[in-house]
C-alpha positions as CSV (number, residue, x, y, z in Angstrom):
1,A,3.6,-5.0,36.7
2,F,4.8,-8.5,35.7
3,A,7.0,-7.2,32.9
4,V,8.4,-4.3,35.0
5,A,9.2,-6.7,37.9
6,R,11.4,-8.6,35.4
7,G,13.2,-5.6,34.2
8,F,11.1,-4.8,31.1
9,P,9.4,-1.4,31.3
10,V,6.3,-1.0,29.2
11,V,5.6,2.1,27.2
12,Y,2.3,2.9,25.5
13,R,2.8,5.3,22.6
14,E,2.1,6.0,18.9
15,L,4.0,3.6,16.7
16,R,4.9,4.1,13.1
17,G,4.0,1.6,10.4
18,T,1.8,-1.5,10.9
19,A,3.4,-2.9,14.1
20,L,1.1,-3.1,17.1
21,G,4.1,-3.4,19.5
22,S,7.8,-4.1,19.7
23,F,10.5,-5.2,22.1
24,S,13.9,-3.5,22.0
25,V,16.7,-5.9,22.8
26,T,19.2,-3.1,23.4
27,K,17.0,-0.9,25.6
28,R,15.0,-3.9,27.1
29,V,11.8,-1.9,26.7
30,I,8.4,-3.2,25.5
31,R,6.4,-0.7,23.4
32,V,2.7,-1.1,22.7
33,K,0.6,1.1,20.4
34,D,-1.4,3.4,22.5
35,D,-4.7,3.4,20.6
36,L,-5.6,-0.3,20.5
37,P,-8.8,-1.8,21.9
38,P,-8.2,-3.4,25.3
39,L,-8.1,-7.0,24.2
40,Q,-5.7,-6.3,21.4
41,T,-3.6,-4.3,23.9
42,L,-3.4,-7.3,26.2
43,K,-2.6,-9.7,23.3
44,T,0.1,-7.4,22.0
45,L,1.6,-7.0,25.5
46,V,1.7,-10.7,26.0
47,H,3.3,-11.2,22.6
48,E,6.0,-8.6,23.3
49,L,6.6,-9.9,26.8
50,A,7.2,-13.4,25.3
51,H,9.9,-11.8,23.1
52,A,11.4,-10.1,26.2
53,L,11.5,-13.4,28.2
54,M,12.6,-15.7,25.4
55,H,14.6,-13.5,23.1
56,A,16.2,-10.8,25.3
57,D,19.6,-12.5,24.5
58,P,19.3,-13.3,20.8
59,K,21.2,-16.3,19.6
60,V,23.3,-16.2,16.4
61,G,21.3,-17.6,13.5
62,E,17.8,-17.3,15.1
63,K,15.3,-17.0,12.3
64,R,12.8,-14.2,12.5
65,H,9.9,-16.4,11.5
66,L,10.6,-18.8,14.3
67,I,11.0,-16.0,16.9
68,E,7.6,-14.6,15.8
69,L,6.0,-18.1,15.9
70,E,7.3,-18.6,19.5
71,A,6.0,-15.3,20.7
72,E,2.6,-15.6,18.9
73,S,2.2,-19.2,20.3
74,C,2.9,-17.9,23.8
75,A,0.3,-15.2,23.4
76,F,-2.2,-17.7,22.1
77,L,-1.7,-20.1,25.0
78,V,-1.7,-17.4,27.7
79,L,-4.9,-15.7,26.4
80,H,-6.6,-19.1,25.8
81,E,-5.8,-20.0,29.5
82,L,-7.3,-16.6,30.6
83,G,-10.4,-17.4,28.6
């Protein structure tokens, strides 16, 4: 509901490859692999939501490893706060 209220619909579906989730900048959609355990689903959703909130308008020259570090750090902090 939090993501949808901010204009980022969430879709749970089978994903190809090793990715557990993704965020489409062009479609503004968060995708989460549909067969994850509940805690991994939550972590992946928070990670992809961080991408949506921080990286929906990518800046020229942004480095992928920094973008991933930011999203992963957000996920860590949010889930740590939730216990």
